[in-house]
N, C-alpha and C positions, 0 to 999 in steps of 0.2 A: 574632565580633569578632577582628580581627587584633591580635596583641600585639607591640609593639616591645620592645626590651630597654632598660627604664628602671630595672632593678634597682639599688638603692643610690643612686638619684638623689633629691635633695630638691628639691621644686618648690613654687612659689607660683602660685596662680591667683586673679586678682582677679575679682570678680563671679561667683564660682563656686557660688553657692547654687542657681541655676536656669538653665534655657535652655542656651545654648551652653557657658557656663562649667561647669555641672554635668556636661554630657556629656564635656568635656575632663577634668575631675577623675576621672570614672568610668573613662575609657580609660587615663589615666595610672596610676591605682591598679591596674587590671587588668594593666598592663604592668610592675608592680613598684615604681613610684615611691611615695615618701611625700609627701603633698600637704598644704599648708596653704592655706586659703581666706581671702582678704581681701575682705570684703564687709560693707556696712552692715547687711545682713539676716542675717548669720551669728549663730546663737544663742550659740555658745561664745565667740567672740572677734571682735566686730564691728570693722571697720576702715573709716574713711572715706578712701578712697584719693585724694580731692581735697584733703585736708588734709595739708600737708607735715609737721607735727609728728606726726600719727597714722601716717604712712608711715614716718618715721624710727623711731618706737617699735616699730611692727610688724616692721620689719627687724631691729632689735636683738633682739626677742623671738624671732623665727623662727630667727635664727642661734644664740641660746642653746639653743633646743629641739632644732634639727636638726643643729647643728654646721657647716652650710654651706648655701648655696643654689646649686643647679646650674641650675635652670630657673625662669624668670619668664614667665608668660603674662599679658599685660595685656588683659583681656577686659571689664572693667567699662564699661558705657555705657548711655546712654538715647537715645531717638529725638528727644525734644523736640517742639515744636509743629509741626503742618502748617499753614503760613501763607505767603502771599506775602512776599518779602523786604522790601518797602516797608512792610509791616504788622507785621513781626517785632519783638517787644519786646526792648529792650536787656538787661533782666534775664534773659530766657529765653536770649538769645544767650550771655551770660556763663555761665549755668548749664550749658548743653550743652557749651561748650568746656572748662569746668572739669572736668566729669566725664569727658568722652570723650577729651580731649587732654592737659590739664594733669596729670591723674591718671597717665597713662602716662609723661609726663616725670618726675614725682616718683618713681615706682617705679623707673624706669630709673636715675635719678640716685642713688637710695639703694642699689640692689642691685648695679649694675654694678661698682663698685669692689671689692666682695668677690669677684665672679667673676674679675675681672682678677688679683687677688692669688692666686687659686687656679689661674690659667691655664686655666680651663675655665668655659664657661657657654653657655646657650642662652636667648635672649630672643625671644619670639614676641608681636608686637603684633597685636591684632585691629582691622583697619580695616573697609572696606566698599567694594563696587563703586561706591557713591555718591561715595566720595572721588576716584574717577577721572572719573566722568561727570557728577556734580552732579545730584541729583534736584530737580526743581522743587518749590517749597513745602516745602523741607527745607534751608534755607540753612545753618543752624547745624550740623546733623548732617553735611551734605556737606562743609562747610569743616573741621569737626573731624576727619573721617576722612581728608581730604586732608592735613591736618597730621600725622596719624599716619604716613602714607606717607612724607612728607618727613623726619620725625624718624627713622624707621627707616633711611632711606638715609644720613642724617648720622651717626647713631650706629654703624651698620654699618661705615662707612668709618673712623671713629675707632678702632674696636676690632678692625679686620680682622686684625691680627697679634698679638693677645693670647690667642687661644684662645676668645674669646667671640664668638659669632655672633648677629646680630640680623636677624630677618626679620619680615615681616608678611603677613597673610592678608586677602584682599579678597573676602568672601563676597557672594553675592546674598542677598536676604532669606530668613530662616528663620522659620518659623511658631512664635514663642515669645511670652512675655508682653509683649514690646516692641510687639507688634501692638496691644495695648490702648491704646497712646499715639498710634496713627495713625488717620486717617480711612479709611473703606472705599474712598474714591476713590483715596487714595494707595496702599493695599495693592493694589488692582486695577491701578494704573499699574505698580507694580513687577513684578507677575506678567506683565503684557503685554510687558515688556522682556526676559524670559528665553526664549530659543529652545527650551529643553527643556520649557517649559510647566508647570513646577512649581517650588515653593520648595525650597531646599536643606534637607536634614535635618541636625539638630545633630550626629548621629553622623558624618556625612560631613565636617563641619568638624573635629570632634575628631580624626579619623583623620589629616588633613593636619597639624594643629597638633602632634600627638604625634610625627609623623615629623620635623618641624622642631625639636622639642625633644630629639631623640635624637642619638646619635653618628653614626647613618647619614647625617644631614645634616652634611656636613663641608666643602663648598666653595661654599656659598651664604650670602652675608651682604649686608645692605642690599638685599634682594630682595623682590619683591612677588609673591605666589602667588594667582592667581585661583581661586575656586571658585564660578563664577557661572552654570553651566548654559549657557554659550555667550554670555552677555551681554557679557563683557569684550572690547573690541576693540583694546586696546593694553596 
């Protein structure tokens, strides 16, 4: 495992209990960072990142415990239903956008001002290649991830001269528990779109995220980094 220099950095990772988030936490801690996980499934300190009050309280608590927040990784997300758009339920649409997109907005809104005050910060938002290409039968997921990309670009431009950099990662599918929410047909479709012929490993995503969270990333902001096995075309 390659280690970046994150010594002394205080980080928040949402959805860090399992899958991609857990791999990011492991890589960050191995690189010297102190990490707090915001996740509804966390045993010690569960946080619903789609709830604005919960996010504000978690921010205040983390600042009190850590003294500062240098890194925010917005990773929490769900797949939602696999269904044609014309059959997609309104409640499911709202649920997916709330967890995948609104949660990232809430966390950025709560944490970014403290980074700006400190004149240093790294925000990494986890989007998806589906946010660029739009997967069929996954309208809410695709739309939410497209929203993450646009939000990243907006906030990156807003904070470009503050010392706070904001970037996002657009992975192809990784074989995690999120697959349990998908049909086999949809999983097979996603694999068929990847020229390398395999799913991305969570450790590969974690490596890219940790570079974006480090001081080595110094001139990229509002940017979109593909890790898609050749699927990304723009």
